[in-house]
LOKE-944116 format. One line per 3 residues: number of its first residue (from 1); their letters; for each residue x, y, z of C-alpha. Coordinates in nm, 2 decimals. Layout:
REM LOKE-944116
NUM = a = X Y Z | ...
//
This chain:
REM LOKE-944116
1 = mki = 0.01 0.02 0.00 | 0.13 0.33 -0.07 | -0.01 0.69 -0.03
4 = ksi = -0.03 0.88 -0.35 | -0.16 1.23 -0.26 | -0.29 1.39 0.06
7 = sff = -0.55 1.71 0.08 | -0.61 1.94 0.34 | -0.92 2.21 0.28
10 = nig = -0.94 2.43 0.60 | -0.78 2.23 0.82 | -0.62 2.37 1.12
13 = pye = -0.34 2.59 1.01 | -0.40 2.49 0.63 | -0.60 2.77 0.52
16 = dln = -0.82 2.67 0.21 | -0.70 2.40 -0.02 | -0.33 2.24 0.06
19 = kfd = -0.21 1.92 -0.11 | 0.10 1.72 -0.08 | 0.15 1.55 -0.42
22 = lti = 0.33 1.19 -0.27 | 0.42 0.99 -0.62 | 0.71 0.80 -0.52
25 = skd = 0.97 0.51 -0.70 | 1.10 0.17 -0.62 | 1.44 0.33 -0.54
28 = kni = 1.33 0.67 -0.42 | 1.10 0.58 -0.08 | 1.13 0.90 0.13
31 = vli = 0.89 1.21 0.16 | 1.08 1.49 0.32 | 0.86 1.70 0.51
34 = ggk = 1.05 2.03 0.70 | 0.84 2.29 0.90 | 0.93 2.48 1.25
37 = nga = 0.71 2.40 1.55 | 0.42 2.52 1.47 | 0.41 2.49 1.13
40 = gkt = 0.13 2.21 1.14 | 0.33 1.89 1.20 | 0.09 1.75 1.45
43 = tff = -0.24 1.84 1.25 | -0.10 1.67 0.97 | -0.12 1.35 1.20
46 = kai = -0.42 1.42 1.36 | -0.61 1.47 1.00 | -0.44 1.15 0.84
49 = ktc = -0.60 0.91 1.11 | -0.92 1.08 1.13 | -0.96 1.10 0.74
52 = lyg = -0.90 0.69 0.75 | -1.10 0.60 1.06 | -1.33 0.88 1.20
55 = skv = -1.46 0.86 1.52 | -1.36 0.50 1.55 | -1.00 0.59 1.62
58 = wgf = -1.13 0.87 1.93 | -1.27 0.58 2.10 | -1.63 0.65 2.00
61 = dap = -1.89 0.40 1.79 | -2.02 0.68 1.60 | -1.99 1.06 1.56
64 = gke = -2.12 1.25 1.85 | -2.09 1.59 2.08 | -1.77 1.46 2.19
67 = yfs = -1.59 1.34 1.87 | -1.72 1.68 1.71 | -1.54 1.88 1.97
70 = ivn = -1.22 1.72 1.87 | -1.31 1.78 1.48 | -1.40 2.14 1.60
73 = gli = -1.01 2.16 1.71 | -0.91 2.00 1.41 | -1.08 2.30 1.14
76 = nnk = -0.89 2.63 1.07 | -1.02 2.87 1.32 | -1.07 3.17 1.05
79 = sly = -1.33 2.98 0.89 | -1.48 2.88 1.23 | -1.61 3.29 1.18
82 = dna = -1.80 3.18 0.90 | -2.20 3.12 0.91 | -2.14 2.79 0.74
85 = vka = -1.76 2.63 0.80 | -1.65 2.36 0.55 | -1.36 2.16 0.60
88 = yve = -1.23 1.82 0.49 | -0.94 1.53 0.44 | -0.85 1.35 0.11
91 = iel = -0.65 1.09 0.10 | -0.56 0.86 -0.19 | -0.39 0.52 -0.17
94 = vfn = -0.28 0.30 -0.39 | -0.28 -0.07 -0.41 | -0.14 -0.37 -0.60
97 = dgk = -0.20 -0.74 -0.54 | 0.02 -0.84 -0.80 | -0.20 -0.87 -1.04
100 = etn = -0.37 -0.51 -1.10 | -0.31 -0.18 -0.92 | -0.62 0.00 -0.81
103 = vyl = -0.62 0.38 -0.66 | -0.88 0.47 -0.35 | -0.98 0.82 -0.26
106 = lhr = -1.09 0.84 0.08 | -1.30 1.19 0.12 | -1.42 1.25 0.46
109 = ewk = -1.57 1.62 0.51 | -1.75 1.82 0.76 | -1.99 2.14 0.77
112 = kvk = -2.04 2.35 1.06 | -2.40 2.54 1.06 | -2.45 2.76 1.32
115 = qsf = -2.35 2.49 1.62 | -2.46 2.19 1.43 | -2.17 1.92 1.29
118 = fef = -2.23 1.68 1.02 | -2.00 1.48 0.85 | -1.99 1.37 0.52
121 = fhv = -1.74 1.05 0.39 | -1.69 0.86 0.05 | -1.46 0.66 -0.11
124 = kkn = -1.40 0.63 -0.50 | -1.22 0.33 -0.64 | -1.01 0.43 -0.99
127 = dtl = -1.23 0.79 -0.98 | -1.58 0.60 -0.95 | -1.78 0.66 -0.63
130 = imr = -1.81 0.32 -0.49 | -2.14 0.16 -0.36 | -2.19 0.11 0.01
133 = qee = -2.17 -0.26 0.06 | -1.83 -0.23 -0.15 | -1.73 0.08 0.08
136 = edf = -1.76 -0.12 0.39 | -1.58 -0.43 0.24 | -1.30 -0.19 0.14
139 = iny = -1.30 -0.02 0.50 | -1.31 -0.36 0.67 | -1.03 -0.45 0.50
142 = lls = -0.86 -0.12 0.57 | -0.88 -0.19 0.90 | -0.74 -0.55 0.89
145 = iip = -0.43 -0.40 0.70 | -0.40 -0.06 1.03 | -0.60 -0.13 1.27
148 = pdm = -0.68 0.22 1.40 | -0.47 0.07 1.75 | -0.20 0.00 1.54
151 = fnf = -0.20 0.33 1.40 | 0.00 0.51 1.63 | 0.29 0.24 1.54
154 = yff = 0.34 0.32 1.17 | 0.26 0.70 1.29 | 0.65 0.71 1.48
157 = dge = 0.65 1.04 1.67 | 1.00 1.02 1.81 | 0.93 1.24 2.10
160 = sia = 0.69 1.00 2.24 | 0.77 0.63 2.09 | 0.99 0.52 2.39
163 = eff = 0.65 0.56 2.60 | 0.44 0.38 2.37 | 0.64 0.05 2.43
166 = lgt = 0.81 0.15 2.78 | 0.49 0.35 2.91 | 0.21 0.25 3.15
169 = dgn = 0.10 0.02 2.81 | 0.39 -0.04 2.73 | 0.37 -0.43 2.73
172 = knf = -0.02 -0.42 2.56 | 0.11 -0.24 2.27 | 0.42 -0.45 2.23
175 = rna = 0.23 -0.74 2.23 | -0.06 -0.60 2.01 | 0.21 -0.48 1.73
178 = flk = 0.38 -0.85 1.77 | 0.08 -1.02 1.70 | -0.07 -0.80 1.42
181 = lyg = 0.25 -0.74 1.23 | 0.31 -1.14 1.22 | -0.05 -1.25 1.13
184 = ldt = -0.08 -1.40 1.44 | -0.43 -1.25 1.55 | -0.67 -1.52 1.42
187 = lsi = -0.82 -1.66 1.71 | -1.15 -1.52 1.63 | -1.10 -1.70 1.26
190 = mvd = -1.01 -2.02 1.46 | -1.34 -1.96 1.67 | -1.53 -1.93 1.33
193 = nft = -1.38 -2.26 1.21 | -1.51 -2.47 1.55 | -1.84 -2.31 1.51
196 = rni = -1.88 -2.43 1.17 | -1.73 -2.74 1.24 | -2.01 -2.80 1.57
199 = kka = -2.28 -2.68 1.30 | -2.22 -2.97 1.06 | -2.22 -3.22 1.32
202 = dak = -2.51 -3.11 1.49 | -2.72 -3.00 1.17 | -3.04 -3.11 1.30
205 = nss = -3.01 -2.95 1.62 | -3.35 -2.76 1.69 | -3.18 -2.55 1.97
208 = yna = -2.93 -2.43 1.71 | -3.17 -2.40 1.41 | -3.39 -2.19 1.65
211 = fln = -3.05 -1.97 1.70 | -3.01 -1.95 1.33 | -3.41 -1.81 1.29
214 = ark = -3.34 -1.57 1.56 | -3.01 -1.42 1.42 | -3.14 -1.46 1.07
217 = nye = -3.44 -1.22 1.21 | -3.21 -1.00 1.40 | -3.01 -0.90 1.15
220 = hee = -3.28 -0.86 0.92 | -3.47 -0.60 1.18 | -3.10 -0.46 1.23
223 = kll = -3.07 -0.40 0.87 | -3.43 -0.20 0.85 | -3.31 -0.01 1.16
226 = fnl = -3.01 0.06 1.00 | -3.18 0.21 0.68 | -3.47 0.38 0.88
229 = kee = -3.19 0.58 1.04 | -2.98 0.66 0.78 | -3.30 0.78 0.61
232 = iid = -3.32 0.99 0.87 | -2.98 1.14 0.83 | -3.06 1.20 0.46
235 = len = -3.35 1.39 0.54 | -3.19 1.64 0.83 | -2.94 1.69 0.58
238 = kid = -3.19 1.79 0.34 | -3.34 2.02 0.58 | -3.03 2.14 0.67
241 = lck = -2.94 2.22 0.31 | -3.30 2.42 0.26 | -3.17 2.60 0.62
244 = iqi = -2.84 2.70 0.45 | -3.02 2.82 0.10 | -3.22 3.06 0.31
247 = hsl = -2.95 3.19 0.47 | -2.74 3.22 0.19 | -3.07 3.42 0.03
250 = qsn = -3.13 3.63 0.28 | -2.73 3.72 0.31 | -2.75 3.75 -0.07
253 = ysk = -3.02 3.99 -0.06 | -2.91 4.17 0.23 | -2.58 4.26 0.05
256 = dgg = -2.76 4.39 -0.24 | -2.93 4.61 0.01 | -3.27 4.45 0.02
259 = igl = -3.45 4.45 0.31 | -3.83 4.33 0.42 | -4.15 4.60 0.43
262 = sew = -4.15 4.52 0.80 | -3.81 4.68 0.81 | -3.86 4.94 0.57
265 = kdl = -4.21 5.06 0.78 | -4.02 5.02 1.11 | -3.71 5.23 0.96
268 = naq = -3.97 5.53 0.88 | -4.14 5.47 1.22 | -3.82 5.50 1.40
271 = iik = -3.72 5.83 1.20 | -4.09 6.00 1.29 | -4.05 5.88 1.64
274 = een = -3.73 6.03 1.69 | -3.86 6.34 1.49 | -4.14 6.39 1.75
277 = nrd = -3.93 6.30 2.03 | -3.71 6.61 1.93 | -4.01 6.82 1.90
280 = sin = -4.04 6.72 2.25 | -3.74 6.83 2.39 | -3.74 7.15 2.15
283 = rwl = -4.06 7.29 2.32 | -3.95 7.15 2.72 | -3.65 7.37 2.62
286 = kdv = -3.85 7.70 2.49 | -4.03 7.69 2.84 | -3.73 7.65 3.02
289 = ann = -3.62 7.94 2.82 | -3.91 8.16 2.86 | -3.98 8.04 3.27
292 = ylp = -3.64 7.98 3.42 | -3.36 8.13 3.18 | -3.40 8.49 3.28
295 = fii = -3.42 8.38 3.68 | -3.09 8.15 3.61 | -2.94 8.45 3.50
298 = lnk = -3.06 8.70 3.74 | -2.99 8.45 4.04 | -2.82 8.72 4.29
301 = qli = -3.11 8.98 4.19 | -3.36 8.69 4.28 | -3.19 8.55 4.61
304 = klq = -3.19 8.93 4.72 | -3.55 8.96 4.63 | -3.64 8.68 4.85
307 = nel = -3.45 8.77 5.13 | -3.63 9.13 5.09 | -3.96 8.96 5.09
310 = lea = -3.92 8.77 5.38 | -3.81 9.09 5.61 | -4.16 9.22 5.44
313 = qek = -4.34 8.92 5.56 | -4.23 8.94 5.90 | -4.32 9.31 5.93
316 = qks = -4.68 9.25 5.83 | -4.70 8.97 6.11 | -4.56 9.25 6.34
319 = eiv = -4.79 9.50 6.19 | -5.11 9.23 6.28 | -5.02 9.13 6.66
322 = int = -4.95 9.56 6.72 | -5.29 9.62 6.62 | -5.47 9.32 6.73
325 = fks = -5.34 9.47 7.08 | -5.47 9.81 6.97 | -5.81 9.75 6.87
328 = dtf = -6.03 9.89 7.20 | -6.22 9.56 7.23 | -5.88 9.37 7.33
331 = gke = -5.77 9.72 7.56 | -6.08 9.68 7.73 | -6.07 9.28 7.81
334 = lna = -5.68 9.36 7.87 | -5.74 9.64 8.13 | -6.09 9.42 8.30
337 = fli = -5.81 9.11 8.32 | -5.52 9.31 8.49 | -5.78 9.45 8.77
340 = enr = -5.87 9.10 8.83 | -5.55 9.00 8.86 | -5.50 9.30 9.10
343 = ien = -5.23 9.41 8.89 | -5.26 9.81 8.94 | -4.94 9.88 8.78
346 = lns = -4.94 9.79 8.45 | -5.22 9.88 8.20 | -5.28 9.84 7.83
349 = nal = -5.10 10.14 7.70 | -4.84 10.00 7.87 | -4.84 9.70 7.74
352 = isf = -4.88 9.80 7.39 | -4.60 10.03 7.42 | -4.34 9.77 7.53
355 = lqk = -4.50 9.57 7.22 | -4.44 9.86 6.98 | -4.08 9.86 7.08
358 = sfg = -4.00 9.52 7.05 | -4.19 9.47 6.71 | -4.07 9.85 6.58
361 = ssn = -4.28 10.13 6.52 | -4.61 10.06 6.39 | -4.57 10.38 6.19
364 = qvl = -4.33 10.18 6.00 | -4.38 10.20 5.63 | -4.35 9.83 5.42
367 = dfd = -4.17 9.80 5.07 | -4.40 9.58 4.91 | -4.76 9.63 4.87
370 = fsi = -4.85 9.28 4.91 | -5.08 9.09 5.11 | -4.97 8.81 5.31
373 = nqi = -5.06 8.52 5.09 | -4.91 8.72 4.79 | -4.58 8.73 4.96
376 = nri = -4.60 8.35 5.07 | -4.73 8.29 4.63 | -4.38 8.50 4.54
379 = iaq = -4.17 8.34 4.79 | -4.26 7.99 4.68 | -4.20 8.09 4.33
382 = iye = -3.85 8.23 4.39 | -3.76 7.89 4.58 | -3.91 7.67 4.26
385 = kkd = -3.73 7.90 4.02 | -3.38 7.92 4.23 | -3.40 7.54 4.29
388 = fdk = -3.40 7.41 3.88 | -3.16 7.18 3.81 | -2.93 7.32 3.50
391 = nti = -2.81 6.99 3.46 | -3.18 6.88 3.31 | -3.07 7.14 3.05
394 = isa = -2.74 6.96 2.97 | -2.91 6.63 2.93 | -3.20 6.75 2.76
397 = isq = -2.96 6.88 2.50 | -2.74 6.55 2.49 | -3.05 6.40 2.40
400 = lns = -3.13 6.61 2.15 | -2.78 6.56 2.00 | -2.83 6.19 2.02
403 = slr = -3.13 6.18 1.84 | -2.98 6.39 1.58 | -2.72 6.18 1.52
406 = ksk = -2.97 5.84 1.52 | -3.17 6.00 1.27 | -2.90 6.07 1.06
409 = klr = -2.78 5.72 1.05 | -3.11 5.57 0.98 | -3.18 5.81 0.71
412 = eql = -2.85 5.65 0.59 | -2.99 5.33 0.64 | -3.29 5.36 0.45
415 = sss = -3.11 5.55 0.15 | -2.88 5.24 0.11 | -3.18 5.00 0.14
418 = sid = -3.41 4.90 -0.10 | -3.77 4.68 -0.15 | -3.69 4.60 -0.51
421 = gye = -3.70 4.23 -0.58 | -3.87 4.17 -0.22 | -4.14 3.99 -0.42
424 = gfi = -3.89 3.75 -0.56 | -3.69 3.73 -0.26 | -4.04 3.61 -0.08
427 = eqk = -4.12 3.39 -0.30 | -3.80 3.16 -0.31 | -3.82 3.20 0.07
430 = ehl = -4.13 3.03 0.09 | -4.06 2.76 -0.15 | -3.78 2.67 0.05
433 = ekr = -3.99 2.70 0.38 | -4.26 2.50 0.23 | -4.00 2.21 0.10
436 = iss = -3.86 2.23 0.46 | -4.21 2.18 0.64 | -4.29 1.86 0.39
439 = lsi = -3.96 1.70 0.47 | -4.01 1.74 0.82 | -4.33 1.62 0.83
442 = ile = -4.19 1.32 0.67 | -3.91 1.32 0.89 | -4.16 1.30 1.16
445 = ntk = -4.32 1.02 1.00 | -4.00 0.81 0.97 | -3.90 0.90 1.33
448 = hkl = -4.20 0.71 1.44 | -4.11 0.45 1.22 | -3.80 0.45 1.37
451 = elq = -3.95 0.41 1.72 | -4.15 0.12 1.57 | -3.87 -0.05 1.46
454 = tfa = -3.67 0.00 1.77 | -3.89 -0.19 1.93 | -3.92 -0.47 1.69
457 = fne = -3.53 -0.50 1.67 | -3.54 -0.48 2.09 | -3.74 -0.81 2.07
460 = aqk = -3.57 -0.95 1.79 | -3.24 -0.89 2.03 | -3.44 -1.09 2.31
463 = ale = -3.54 -1.35 2.10 | -3.17 -1.40 1.96 | -3.03 -1.39 2.33
466 = kak = -3.29 -1.67 2.46 | -3.19 -1.90 2.14 | -2.84 -1.82 2.18
469 = yly = -2.87 -1.95 2.58 | -3.07 -2.25 2.44 | -2.81 -2.32 2.20
472 = emt = -2.52 -2.29 2.45 | -2.69 -2.51 2.73 | -2.69 -2.78 2.44
475 = lkn = -2.33 -2.71 2.38 | -2.23 -2.84 2.76 | -2.28 -3.22 2.67
478 = ksi = -1.95 -3.40 2.71 | -1.91 -3.53 2.29 | -1.86 -3.15 2.17
481 = sdi = -1.75 -3.02 2.49 | -1.44 -3.27 2.42 | -1.40 -3.14 2.05
484 = ser = -1.40 -2.76 2.17 | -1.17 -2.81 2.45 | -0.92 -3.06 2.19
487 = aaa = -0.98 -2.78 1.91 | -0.89 -2.50 2.17 | -0.57 -2.69 2.30
490 = tfs = -0.44 -2.75 1.92 | -0.49 -2.39 1.87 | -0.28 -2.26 2.18
493 = lve = -0.01 -2.48 2.07 | -0.02 -2.37 1.74 | 0.02 -2.03 1.85
496 = ekl = 0.28 -2.06 2.12 | 0.48 -2.25 1.82 | 0.43 -1.97 1.56
499 = vlr = 0.51 -1.72 1.86 | 0.84 -1.85 1.98 | 0.94 -1.91 1.59
502 = qsk = 0.86 -1.52 1.55 | 1.02 -1.47 1.86 | 1.35 -1.59 1.76
505 = llq = 1.34 -1.41 1.43 | 1.26 -1.11 1.61 | 1.54 -1.14 1.88
508 = kef = 1.79 -1.20 1.61 | 1.69 -0.93 1.39 | 1.70 -0.65 1.69
511 = lnc = 2.09 -0.79 1.80 | 2.17 -0.66 1.44 | 2.00 -0.36 1.44
514 = fts = 2.10 -0.26 1.78 | 2.48 -0.33 1.72 | 2.47 -0.15 1.40
517 = iin = 2.33 0.17 1.57 | 2.49 0.15 1.94 | 2.80 0.33 2.00
520 = knn = 2.87 0.15 2.41 | 2.96 -0.19 2.49 | 2.86 -0.36 2.75
523 = fid = 2.51 -0.21 2.69 | 2.27 -0.52 2.66 | 2.35 -0.81 2.51
526 = giv = 2.01 -0.94 2.35 | 1.67 -0.96 2.44 | 1.40 -1.25 2.50
529 = idk = 1.02 -1.27 2.43 | 0.82 -1.46 2.74 | 0.53 -1.65 2.67
532 = kin = 0.31 -1.34 2.74 | 0.47 -1.15 2.47 | 0.66 -0.91 2.69
535 = vvp = 1.03 -0.78 2.60 | 1.28 -0.85 2.86 | 1.65 -0.73 2.75
538 = yky = 1.89 -0.88 2.91 | 2.26 -0.92 3.02 | 2.56 -1.17 3.01
541 = ikv = 2.69 -1.15 3.40 | 2.95 -1.37 3.58 | 2.86 -1.64 3.78
544 = tkq = 3.04 -1.86 4.01 | 2.93 -2.22 4.19 | 2.86 -2.06 4.53
547 = qld = 2.63 -1.80 4.35 | 2.46 -2.02 4.09 | 2.18 -2.18 4.32
550 = nyk = 2.07 -1.82 4.41 | 2.08 -1.74 4.02 | 1.85 -2.04 3.93
553 = tin = 1.61 -1.96 4.22 | 1.58 -1.53 4.13 | 1.60 -1.69 3.74
556 = kdf = 1.38 -2.00 3.73 | 1.13 -1.87 3.51 | 1.36 -1.60 3.28
559 = lnl = 1.60 -1.92 3.23 | 1.27 -2.16 3.11 | 1.27 -1.86 2.82
562 = fdd = 1.63 -1.97 2.64 | 1.59 -2.32 2.41 | 1.98 -2.31 2.41
565 = tql = 2.17 -2.66 2.46 | 2.50 -2.49 2.50 | 2.35 -2.27 2.80
568 = lid = 2.25 -2.60 3.01 | 2.61 -2.73 2.91 | 2.76 -2.47 3.12
571 = ink = 2.59 -2.51 3.39 | 2.66 -2.88 3.41 | 3.03 -2.74 3.37
574 = lef = 2.98 -2.54 3.70 | 2.82 -2.80 3.92 | 3.09 -3.04 3.84
577 = dkv = 3.37 -2.78 3.90 | 3.49 -2.82 3.57 | 3.52 -2.43 3.56
580 = nyi = 3.51 -2.15 3.78 | 3.26 -1.94 3.66 | 3.04 -1.92 3.34
583 = nlp = 2.87 -1.60 3.17 | 2.49 -1.66 3.19 | 2.20 -1.41 3.11
586 = spi = 2.04 -1.21 3.36 | 1.73 -0.94 3.31 | 1.74 -0.56 3.34
589 = kap = 1.55 -0.27 3.30 | 1.55 -0.10 3.00 | 1.82 0.14 2.90
592 = fsq = 1.88 0.39 3.13 | 1.95 0.77 3.02 | 1.70 0.89 2.73
595 = ger = 1.89 0.87 2.42 | 2.00 0.52 2.52 | 1.60 0.42 2.54
598 = qvy = 1.56 0.58 2.27 | 1.82 0.40 2.07 | 1.65 0.04 2.20
601 = ims = 1.30 0.12 2.09 | 1.42 0.23 1.76 | 1.60 -0.10 1.70
604 = iyl = 1.27 -0.29 1.85 | 1.09 -0.09 1.61 | 1.31 -0.18 1.31
607 = all = 1.38 -0.55 1.37 | 0.97 -0.55 1.40 | 0.94 -0.41 1.03
610 = kts = 1.18 -0.56 0.87 | 1.07 -0.93 1.01 | 0.70 -0.86 0.95
613 = hkd = 0.75 -0.78 0.55 | 0.47 -0.58 0.57 | 0.44 -0.30 0.30
616 = ipf = 0.25 -0.04 0.46 | 0.34 0.37 0.49 | 0.54 0.46 0.75
619 = fid = 0.54 0.85 0.89 | 0.84 0.97 1.16 | 0.80 1.27 1.36
622 = tpf = 1.09 1.48 1.49 | 1.33 1.11 1.41 | 1.63 1.28 1.63
625 = ari = 1.43 1.34 1.97 | 1.65 1.29 2.23 | 1.91 1.09 2.02
628 = dse = 2.29 1.26 2.03 | 2.48 1.36 1.74 | 2.68 1.04 1.77
631 = hrv = 2.39 0.79 1.70 | 2.23 1.02 1.45 | 2.46 0.85 1.16
634 = niv = 2.41 0.52 1.20 | 2.02 0.58 1.27 | 2.05 0.73 0.93
637 = kef = 2.25 0.45 0.78 | 2.07 0.14 0.99 | 1.71 0.30 1.03
640 = flq = 1.61 0.51 0.74 | 1.83 0.35 0.50 | 1.73 0.01 0.55
643 = ldn = 1.34 0.02 0.54 | 1.16 -0.01 0.20 | 0.82 0.12 0.31
646 = qmf = 0.73 0.43 0.16 | 0.87 0.68 0.46 | 0.74 1.05 0.56
649 = ils = 0.97 1.21 0.75 | 0.83 1.53 0.91 | 1.19 1.73 1.04
652 = tde = 1.28 2.05 1.21 | 1.53 2.26 1.10 | 1.79 2.11 1.37
655 = eiv = 1.70 1.73 1.19 | 1.76 1.61 0.85 | 1.97 1.89 0.75
658 = gey = 2.34 1.89 0.66 | 2.55 1.58 0.63 | 2.21 1.39 0.73
661 = kkm = 2.01 1.49 0.44 | 2.30 1.42 0.20 | 2.30 1.07 0.33
664 = msd = 1.97 0.99 0.21 | 1.93 1.27 -0.07 | 1.97 0.88 -0.32
667 = ris = 1.62 0.80 -0.15 | 1.44 1.13 -0.15 | 1.16 1.13 -0.41
670 = nef = 0.96 1.48 -0.26 | 1.04 1.76 -0.08 | 0.81 2.00 0.13
673 = mlq = 0.84 2.30 0.33 | 0.57 2.40 0.59 | 0.57 2.75 0.55
676 = inn = 0.37 2.96 0.88 | 0.31 3.34 0.79 | 0.25 3.60 1.03
679 = ygt = -0.11 3.53 1.05 | -0.06 3.14 1.11 | -0.16 3.04 0.83
682 = tki = 0.07 2.73 0.67 | 0.12 2.67 0.28 | 0.29 2.38 0.15
685 = ktn = 0.60 2.47 -0.08 | 0.65 2.18 -0.28 | 1.00 2.08 -0.42
688 = myf = 1.16 2.33 -0.09 | 1.33 2.23 0.24 | 1.51 2.45 0.47
691 = gen = 1.77 2.68 0.29 | 1.70 2.50 -0.06 | 1.48 2.55 -0.32
694 = k = 1.45 2.33 -0.63
//
């Protein structure tokens, strides 16, 4: 399998359409892609695996909210501001089975309308769109070649590959790679064969026939359910397309200055409203100018008048009191009161004289010829004028200016708008809305059918589980059980033999690769693979007769991994004192430094690839991560130049440059540069590399 091309449209920093043309020859199998950090190398990996596997590579059975959240992070940031976002990844794969060559194009596209995501996927074979069943067969074939859990094996990240084999799931990852690369993950195939044999031996078994019928019915109901779900998705896509067309229609109409009648009337109504508002403000300002402004200007005189009126008010009060005491009636009543109370030395005239001295002369002339009530009203009006808030005038003028600006803006908006073509716009919009309504009715009916079919499917599933249980009960009879046990035992033996054979090949190839790359002696002497397919590195140590028993006790299980007659002979010699010591393998932990770990892992990696003979493209990012200059030359010679697979190397300006690039120049078929501009957008430059331009 080879990759012919990869295309990105609005993916990560790759704005619009960017394409890698990856045609290679047999002798030139290396594609070199240069780019500085942040240029889009990580996006390159994520986009390819998402195109190949969709939601499955991220652990989801089907596209959903979590998956589309990942897709949202994959799409170009700038395009996300558009109302309708479109992005896709295309990969062309070339397959040659020895008889014919076929080119498959995988196209996975995403559209985002407002906050809703839609995914579209299709496959073309030799430029012809293939049908659903053939597409499913091809995808299953692709999954068998590169399962999602093997993606990280072929997409080698120099920064994290050590973690892939030595991390928490390292043993699991190695075992998975070992079995799949050598084609030993066939347990399910063997079980299917056992089932077919049981079927032949017990064809008349009623429970088995019932199970087959139940399974057939279940598959039928499942297919109907699947078709209804597909129909619903298709209807929803059509409705969304109509909504997009309505949005586009409205957008184009608005761009041409088109507005609706109600909007046009509303603009005129707003203009009239602002004019009325300004008239009201102007009338109020005029009233203020007539009734308050003179008093605001003559504020000091107003205060003086107020004080004079208050003084006049006090004078009038005094006069009222004096005049009351001077009346004949009051004088007689007061004298009678004084005599009655035997106040002999005081009379009304004396009291009046006292009051006149206290309040002032009764003959004092008033400054104003007003009554008390008139003076009170004038003082009240003075308070009103004096306490008037001048800020209300400023606020009114501000409102007036704001209204003028708003009116100007509304008039400009009205002058730039048009209701020409409104009828045509409404006609098209109503047509689309009627189609949405029609499709919505069909959608609701289909959803109702889906509910009924879901119930039928659940019933078929229950019937299948019941039939399966009854059938499994029949399998417990002794004869069938014995057959199954013998078959399982046979398979286990075959698997063990095959694993042992491949382990020896891998162990031998690893030692060749490791000794070719490493520049140190006495580092490790080899690896051995245990029955659980775990890698155990070891080193030979000197063991004396006194140490032999302890060595055997500690390494009992470890020694059983070595099918080495010479090892047994050496141990026998030591036990019978024929030698003073012997060299025996001792398990050690993985290499110590980061660089040593990297060489160790790359040697295992290279050995797996060379012994599996899988013609699958191989990607490596940051190839010299944690590799010192002393080992880089050896890695180029023994790693990059030893593999015949199509190889993609994503390098920074500090890795495949200078002498390292020169060493592999004869094997380089294509060169690309990922250039990032000041706006964070990456462009693919063909036939360019760091400091070069062909």
